[in-house]
C-alpha positions as CSV (number, residue, x, y, z in Angstrom):
1,M,-26.4,-5.3,7.9
2,D,-25.4,-8.5,7.1
3,V,-24.1,-8.1,4.6
4,I,-22.1,-4.7,5.7
5,I,-20.7,-7.3,8.1
6,D,-19.8,-9.7,6.1
7,A,-17.7,-7.7,3.6
8,I,-16.2,-6.4,6.9
9,S,-15.3,-9.9,7.8
10,S,-13.7,-10.3,4.2
11,I,-11.4,-7.3,4.4
12,D,-10.4,-8.7,8.1
13,A,-9.9,-11.7,6.6
14,F,-7.7,-10.2,3.5
15,V,-5.6,-7.3,5.8
16,W,-4.2,-10.6,8.4
17,G,-3.9,-12.7,5.8
18,P,-0.6,-13.6,3.7
19,P,0.5,-10.4,2.7
20,M,0.6,-9.0,6.4
21,I,2.3,-11.8,7.7
22,I,5.0,-11.7,4.7
23,M,5.6,-8.1,5.6
24,L,5.9,-7.9,9.5
25,L,7.8,-11.0,9.5
26,G,9.9,-10.3,6.4
27,S,10.7,-6.8,8.3
28,H,11.4,-9.1,11.5
29,L,14.1,-10.7,9.3
30,F,15.8,-8.0,7.7
31,L,15.9,-6.1,11.0
32,T,17.3,-8.8,12.9
33,F,20.5,-9.3,10.4
34,R,20.8,-5.3,10.3
35,T,20.6,-5.2,14.2
36,R,23.4,-7.5,14.1
37,F,21.2,-9.4,16.0
38,I,20.5,-7.7,18.7
39,Q,18.1,-10.4,20.2
40,R,22.0,-11.4,21.6
41,K,21.5,-8.6,24.3
42,I,18.6,-10.1,25.9
43,P,20.6,-10.7,29.4
44,T,21.5,-6.5,29.2
45,A,18.1,-5.6,28.1
46,I,16.5,-7.7,31.1
47,K,19.1,-6.1,33.4
48,L,18.5,-2.6,32.4
49,S,14.9,-3.3,32.3
50,V,15.2,-3.3,36.4
51,T,17.6,-0.3,36.7
52,K,16.7,3.3,37.0
53,D,17.8,6.1,34.9
54,P,16.7,9.2,37.3
55,D,18.2,12.0,35.8
56,A,17.4,11.3,32.3
57,P,14.2,13.1,30.5
58,G,10.9,11.7,30.5
59,D,7.9,11.2,32.6
60,I,8.1,7.1,34.3
61,S,10.9,4.9,34.6
62,Q,11.9,2.3,32.1
63,F,10.8,-0.8,34.0
64,G,7.5,1.9,33.8
65,A,6.9,2.0,30.4
66,L,8.1,-1.8,30.1
67,T,4.8,-3.4,32.3
68,T,2.8,-0.8,30.4
69,A,3.4,-2.0,27.1
70,L,3.6,-5.5,28.7
71,S,-0.1,-4.6,30.3
72,A,-1.8,-4.5,26.5
73,T,0.2,-6.5,24.8
74,I,0.0,-9.6,27.6
75,G,-3.3,-10.5,27.1
76,T,-6.0,-13.0,26.3
77,G,-4.5,-13.8,22.9
78,N,-1.7,-15.4,24.8
79,I,-3.4,-17.6,26.8
80,V,-6.7,-19.0,24.1
81,G,-4.7,-17.4,21.0
82,V,-2.3,-20.4,21.4
83,G,-4.7,-23.0,21.3
84,T,-7.0,-21.6,18.9
85,A,-3.8,-22.1,16.7
86,I,-2.6,-25.4,17.8
87,L,-6.2,-26.6,17.1
88,A,-6.3,-24.6,13.5
89,G,-2.1,-25.1,12.5
90,G,-1.6,-28.2,14.9
91,P,1.0,-28.5,17.3
92,G,3.9,-27.2,14.6
93,A,2.1,-23.8,15.1
94,V,3.7,-22.8,19.0
95,L,7.1,-23.6,17.0
96,W,6.2,-20.6,14.3
97,M,5.1,-18.8,16.7
98,W,8.3,-18.9,19.2
99,L,9.8,-18.2,16.2
100,T,8.2,-15.4,15.1
101,G,8.8,-13.9,18.6
102,V,12.7,-14.4,18.6
103,F,13.0,-12.5,15.3
104,G,9.9,-10.0,16.3
105,I,12.9,-8.6,19.3
106,A,14.6,-7.1,16.5
107,T,11.3,-5.3,15.1
108,K,10.8,-4.1,18.5
109,Y,14.1,-2.7,19.3
110,A,14.0,-0.8,16.0
111,E,10.1,0.7,16.2
112,T,11.5,1.7,19.8
113,Y,14.5,3.4,18.6
114,A,13.1,5.3,16.0
115,A,10.0,6.4,18.7
116,V,12.5,7.6,21.3
117,K,15.0,9.3,18.9
118,Y,11.6,11.6,17.4
119,R,10.1,11.9,20.6
120,V,9.1,15.8,21.4
121,E,7.9,17.3,24.4
122,D,4.6,19.2,25.4
123,H,3.9,22.4,26.6
124,N,3.3,20.7,30.3
125,G,6.7,19.4,29.8
126,N,5.0,15.6,29.2
127,M,6.9,13.2,26.5
128,L,5.1,12.3,23.4
129,G,6.5,9.9,21.0
130,G,5.5,7.0,18.6
131,A,5.5,6.7,14.9
132,M,3.8,9.8,14.2
133,Y,6.2,11.8,15.7
134,A,9.2,9.7,13.7
135,W,7.0,10.4,10.2
136,R,7.0,14.0,11.1
137,R,10.6,14.9,12.7
138,A,12.5,12.7,10.7
139,F,12.2,13.3,6.9
140,K,12.1,17.7,7.6
141,D,13.6,19.4,4.4
142,K,16.1,22.7,5.0
143,E,13.0,24.4,6.2
144,G,11.8,22.3,8.9
145,K,9.1,21.1,7.3
146,A,7.7,17.4,7.0
147,P,6.8,16.6,3.6
148,W,3.4,15.7,2.6
149,W,3.8,11.8,2.4
150,A,5.7,12.0,5.9
151,M,2.3,13.5,7.0
152,L,0.3,10.7,5.4
153,G,1.9,8.7,6.8
154,A,1.9,10.0,10.8
155,G,-1.9,10.8,10.1
156,A,-2.7,6.8,8.8
157,F,-1.0,5.7,11.9
158,A,-2.3,7.5,14.4
159,L,-6.2,7.3,13.0
160,F,-5.8,4.1,12.5
161,A,-4.3,3.3,16.4
162,A,-6.7,5.6,17.5
163,I,-9.9,3.7,16.2
164,A,-8.0,0.0,17.2
165,S,-7.8,1.1,20.5
166,F,-11.2,0.7,20.8
167,G,-11.9,-2.0,19.8
168,I,-8.5,-4.1,20.4
169,G,-8.0,-2.3,23.7
170,S,-11.2,-1.8,25.0
171,A,-14.5,-3.6,23.7
172,V,-13.3,-7.0,22.9
173,Q,-11.7,-7.2,26.7
174,S,-14.5,-6.0,28.5
175,S,-16.5,-8.6,26.3
176,A,-13.8,-11.4,28.0
177,M,-14.2,-10.2,31.2
178,T,-17.9,-10.6,31.1
179,D,-17.7,-14.3,29.5
180,I,-14.9,-15.3,32.0
181,I,-17.2,-14.3,34.8
182,T,-20.6,-15.6,34.1
183,A,-19.4,-18.4,33.0
184,N,-18.4,-19.5,36.7
185,M,-21.4,-16.8,37.8
186,P,-23.8,-17.6,36.4
187,G,-26.2,-14.9,38.1
188,V,-24.2,-12.2,37.9
189,P,-25.6,-9.3,35.2
190,S,-23.5,-8.5,31.9
191,W,-24.9,-4.9,33.2
192,G,-23.2,-5.3,36.7
193,I,-19.9,-6.3,35.0
194,G,-20.2,-3.4,32.6
195,L,-20.6,-0.8,35.2
196,A,-17.7,-3.0,37.5
197,I,-15.3,-2.4,34.3
198,V,-16.2,1.2,34.0
199,I,-15.7,2.3,37.4
200,M,-12.4,0.1,38.2
201,V,-10.6,1.6,34.3
202,S,-12.0,5.7,34.8
203,L,-10.4,5.2,38.5
204,V,-6.9,4.5,36.9
205,I,-7.0,6.0,32.9
206,F,-8.0,9.7,34.1
207,G,-5.1,9.6,36.5
208,G,-2.6,10.6,33.2
209,I,0.5,7.9,32.2
210,K,2.1,7.7,36.0
211,F,-0.5,6.7,37.2
212,I,-1.1,4.2,35.0
213,S,2.6,3.1,34.9
214,K,2.0,2.6,38.8
215,V,-0.8,0.3,38.4
216,C,0.9,-2.2,35.8
217,E,4.0,-1.8,37.6
218,K,2.1,-3.8,40.0
219,L,-0.2,-6.1,38.8
220,V,2.0,-7.0,35.5
221,P,4.8,-9.4,37.1
222,F,2.0,-10.6,39.5
223,M,0.0,-11.8,36.7
224,A,2.6,-12.9,34.9
225,L,4.1,-14.9,37.1
226,A,0.9,-16.4,38.5
227,Y,0.6,-17.4,35.6
228,A,3.5,-19.5,34.5
229,W,3.6,-20.7,37.6
230,G,0.2,-22.5,36.7
231,C,1.7,-23.5,33.8
232,V,5.3,-24.9,35.6
233,V,3.0,-26.9,38.2
234,I,0.7,-28.7,34.6
235,I,3.7,-29.4,33.3
236,G,5.4,-30.9,36.2
237,M,2.1,-33.0,36.1
238,N,2.2,-34.1,32.6
239,W,6.0,-34.4,32.9
240,E,6.1,-37.9,31.2
241,F,4.2,-36.0,28.5
242,V,6.5,-32.8,27.8
243,W,9.8,-34.5,25.7
244,P,7.0,-36.1,23.9
245,A,5.5,-32.8,23.1
246,I,8.0,-30.7,22.1
247,C,9.1,-33.2,19.9
248,L,5.7,-33.8,18.3
249,I,5.7,-29.5,18.0
250,F,9.1,-29.8,16.3
251,E,7.8,-32.5,13.9
252,C,4.5,-30.7,13.1
253,A,6.2,-28.0,11.8
254,F,8.2,-28.9,9.5
255,T,5.8,-32.0,7.7
256,P,2.5,-33.0,7.1
257,K,1.6,-34.8,10.2
258,A,-2.2,-35.2,11.5
259,A,-2.4,-34.9,15.1
260,F,-4.7,-36.4,17.3
261,G,-6.6,-38.5,14.8
262,G,-7.3,-35.3,12.6
263,A,-8.7,-33.7,15.2
264,V,-6.9,-30.5,15.0
265,G,-5.3,-28.9,11.7
266,S,-1.6,-30.3,11.1
267,G,0.4,-29.6,7.4
268,L,3.6,-27.3,7.3
269,M,1.4,-24.2,5.6
270,L,-0.8,-24.7,8.4
271,A,1.2,-24.4,11.4
272,L,3.3,-21.5,9.8
273,Q,0.2,-19.7,9.0
274,F,-1.5,-20.1,11.9
275,G,1.8,-19.7,13.9
276,C,3.2,-16.3,12.5
277,A,-0.4,-14.7,12.4
278,R,-1.1,-15.8,16.3
279,G,2.6,-14.8,17.4
280,L,2.6,-11.6,15.3
281,F,-0.7,-10.7,16.5
282,S,0.1,-11.8,20.4
283,N,3.5,-9.6,20.3
284,E,2.6,-6.9,18.5
285,S,6.1,-5.8,17.2
286,G,6.1,-4.0,14.5
287,L,2.3,-2.6,14.7
288,G,3.9,0.6,16.3
289,S,1.9,0.2,19.8
290,A,4.6,0.1,22.5
291,P,6.8,2.7,21.0
292,I,4.3,5.0,22.0
293,V,4.6,4.3,26.0
294,A,8.1,4.2,25.8
295,S,8.7,7.1,24.6
296,A,7.5,8.7,27.7
297,A,10.7,6.7,29.6
298,S,13.1,8.3,31.3
299,T,16.1,7.2,29.0
300,R,19.8,8.7,28.6
301,N,19.8,7.6,25.3
302,P,17.3,5.8,22.8
303,A,19.6,2.4,22.9
304,R,18.7,1.8,26.4
305,Q,15.0,2.2,26.3
306,A,14.8,0.0,22.8
307,L,16.6,-2.7,24.4
308,V,14.3,-2.9,27.1
309,S,11.6,-2.0,25.1
310,M,12.5,-5.6,23.1
311,T,12.0,-7.4,26.6
312,G,8.4,-7.1,26.1
313,T,8.6,-9.2,23.1
314,F,10.7,-11.8,24.7
315,W,8.5,-12.0,27.7
316,D,5.4,-12.3,26.0
317,T,5.9,-14.6,23.2
318,V,9.4,-16.4,23.5
319,V,8.5,-17.5,27.6
320,I,4.3,-16.7,27.9
321,C,3.2,-18.3,24.1
322,A,6.1,-20.9,24.7
323,L,4.7,-22.4,28.1
324,T,1.4,-22.4,26.9
325,G,2.3,-24.2,24.4
326,I,4.0,-27.4,25.8
327,V,0.7,-26.8,28.2
328,L,-1.6,-27.6,26.0
329,V,-0.2,-30.1,24.0
330,S,1.5,-32.1,26.7
331,T,-2.1,-31.7,27.8
332,M,-4.0,-33.4,24.8
333,L,-1.2,-36.2,25.2
334,A,-2.2,-37.0,28.1
335,N,-5.7,-36.7,28.1
336,P,-6.5,-37.9,24.1
337,G,-10.2,-38.4,25.1
338,I,-10.8,-35.0,25.2
339,M,-9.6,-34.7,21.3
340,E,-11.7,-38.0,20.9
341,Q,-14.8,-37.2,22.3
342,G,-15.1,-33.8,21.2
343,V,-15.2,-31.5,23.9
344,I,-12.5,-29.2,22.9
345,T,-14.1,-27.2,20.1
346,A,-12.4,-23.7,20.6
347,G,-8.8,-22.8,21.7
348,A,-10.7,-21.4,25.2
349,D,-11.3,-24.8,25.9
350,L,-8.5,-26.5,25.7
351,T,-6.6,-24.0,28.1
352,S,-9.6,-24.5,30.6
353,A,-9.5,-28.3,30.1
354,A,-5.2,-28.0,31.5
355,F,-5.9,-25.4,33.8
356,A,-8.9,-27.3,35.4
357,S,-6.3,-30.7,35.7
358,I,-4.5,-28.7,38.8
359,P,-7.2,-29.8,41.8
360,Y,-8.9,-27.1,43.0
361,I,-7.0,-23.9,42.2
362,G,-6.2,-24.6,38.2
363,T,-9.5,-23.1,37.0
364,P,-9.2,-20.1,39.8
365,I,-6.0,-19.3,38.5
366,L,-6.9,-19.3,34.8
367,V,-10.2,-16.9,35.3
368,F,-8.4,-14.5,38.3
369,G,-5.5,-14.8,35.4
370,M,-7.5,-13.8,32.3
371,I,-9.2,-10.9,34.3
372,L,-6.5,-9.2,35.3
373,F,-5.0,-9.8,31.3
374,A,-8.2,-8.0,30.0
375,Y,-7.9,-5.5,32.7
376,T,-4.3,-4.3,32.3
377,T,-4.8,-4.7,28.0
378,I,-7.5,-1.7,28.4
379,L,-5.3,0.3,31.0
380,G,-2.6,-0.1,28.4
381,W,-4.3,0.6,25.0
382,S,-5.9,3.6,26.5
383,Y,-2.8,5.5,26.8
384,Y,-2.0,4.6,23.4
385,G,-5.4,6.0,21.9
386,N,-5.1,8.9,24.0
387,R,-1.6,9.5,22.8
388,C,-2.6,9.6,19.3
389,I,-6.0,11.4,19.2
390,T,-4.1,14.3,21.3
391,Y,-1.6,14.3,17.9
392,L,-4.9,14.2,15.8
393,F,-6.6,16.4,17.6
394,G,-4.7,18.3,20.4
395,K,-4.7,17.7,23.9
396,H,-8.4,19.2,24.2
397,A,-9.8,15.8,22.8
398,I,-8.0,13.8,25.4
399,R,-11.0,14.2,27.9
400,P,-13.7,13.0,25.5
401,Y,-11.5,10.4,24.4
402,Q,-11.6,8.7,27.5
403,V,-15.0,9.4,28.1
404,I,-16.0,7.6,24.7
405,Y,-13.1,4.8,25.5
406,V,-15.3,3.4,28.6
407,I,-18.5,3.5,27.3
408,V,-16.9,1.5,24.4
409,A,-15.9,-1.0,27.4
410,F,-19.5,-1.0,28.8
411,L,-20.8,-1.2,25.5
412,G,-18.5,-4.6,25.1
413,A,-19.4,-5.8,28.3
414,I,-23.7,-6.0,27.3
415,G,-22.3,-7.8,24.0
416,V,-22.5,-5.2,21.3
417,G,-18.9,-5.3,20.6
418,D,-18.6,-7.3,17.5
419,V,-19.0,-5.1,14.5
420,V,-16.7,-2.9,16.9
421,W,-13.9,-5.6,17.2
422,T,-13.5,-6.4,13.5
423,V,-13.7,-3.1,12.4
424,S,-10.8,-2.4,15.2
425,D,-8.8,-5.4,14.0
426,I,-8.8,-4.2,10.5
427,T,-7.2,-1.2,11.6
428,N,-5.4,-2.9,14.1
429,A,-3.0,-4.1,10.4
430,L,-3.6,-1.3,9.1
431,M,-1.6,0.5,11.6
432,A,1.3,-1.7,11.2
433,V,2.2,-0.5,7.5
434,P,3.2,2.8,8.0
435,N,4.8,1.9,11.2
436,I,6.9,-0.6,9.3
437,I,7.4,1.7,6.8
438,V,9.1,4.4,9.0
439,V,11.5,1.8,10.2
440,L,12.4,0.8,7.4
441,L,13.2,3.5,6.3
442,L,15.3,4.6,9.0
443,S,17.2,1.2,9.3
444,G,20.0,2.9,8.3
445,M,20.0,5.5,11.1
446,I,19.0,2.9,13.5
447,A,21.9,0.2,12.4
448,R,24.5,2.5,12.3
449,E,23.5,4.2,15.9
450,T,22.9,1.0,17.7
451,K,26.5,0.1,16.6
452,H,27.7,3.4,18.7
453,Y,25.6,2.6,21.7
454,V,25.2,-1.4,21.6
455,W,28.0,-3.1,20.0
456,E,30.8,-0.2,20.6
457,D,29.5,-0.5,24.6
458,N,28.4,3.7,24.8
459,L,25.1,2.5,26.8
460,D,25.9,4.8,29.7
461,E,26.5,8.1,27.2
462,V,24.1,10.8,27.2
463,D,22.6,12.0,24.3
464,E,23.0,15.2,24.4
465,T,20.2,16.2,21.2
466,P,17.7,18.8,22.3
467,I,14.0,16.9,22.6
468,P,12.0,19.9,20.7
469,Q,9.0,21.5,22.1
470,L,5.4,20.0,20.3
471,E,4.1,22.8,17.7
472,G,0.9,23.3,17.2
473,K,-1.6,21.9,19.3
């Protein structure tokens, strides 16, 4: 058994190694130029995200789609992941994580554009979309049939995403919630927490996308603002160390500098590697997950929803991760003793120490925030897996999938989730491959239509292209 676990861990390290980072980061840069630096439209995108488009086809509002995607994206990785990147790659990792988010905005825009453009409608009038439908519809021949290689790309993405949902979305998050609760309330049994998670999740996900989006619309802005408020308070408390922290982040990003007496990673390559890896993992730009729910949004043309979706990467990495990075580095500068004494050995320890500096309410804010982050991630990823299972096996597979999903959440809570996590981490990386390929193949179309809708000011134009009804299952 140990041999199998070691082999799976080795595969995991390989698929999330330099080739994956180069593929995703390279795509971010390419699509940034291809879309004429779509990042410049962030103010417009934020405005659109809170603008209703009621007469357009779709199941949920644009804001509902955004918050549902953010629920799956903003998670413990934004809190613990930044600390892990700093300890392994040094303070410079924060800058590379931030830059990854800035350029990743273009990829999130492009993959969402493709998903919305090629979405379909099921027999009940519900919208379905994602990389699998882009593969299936974009490359049809004159007879209306998709070639075998397109069907292979569609099936591979759906399969990898469905498997990933059990670990990334379910087991890992429930495990994180259990660890947080038991650390602060030692008497609470893990099985009791797992049972509570199953009930809380079941009440929402069995209600479908409209119910999931309504819950996320309420929870996501609240939890993000509460966490950001905590970060701002800590930055205020560490004010005299904020500018030195920012300078140290930039210095360590480009020069081999040992930080905090060598207690954390140092060097340009380490900072680049861990910063980019955690940034890519955090905002999920290029993985193809967020476009699945974006396809259900009511929008008059693909460009509008693509702009709204790209704000997810902006809020997730450019804002939340940046705030976390400045908080952690300034805390380390303000309290150098915590590094010298070996108190901090993991990313979670570093974040906990920073929030503990806020008297009375700091730790509760962090604990409550991490629980909410983990819970909403479970909700968001349940929808991703749901849509992928529907593509692979039809609507009759939805209920069995949901039952297995909550069972896996329970198993994660009681500690049976390590192998599931590693396998899903591998499939999480693998789902990016067919997604990035289809986005790059369609980048010419995306660039051409983006020029029309965005750069020629036609965002209010209605796309009259008929949305086809789902064939087959």
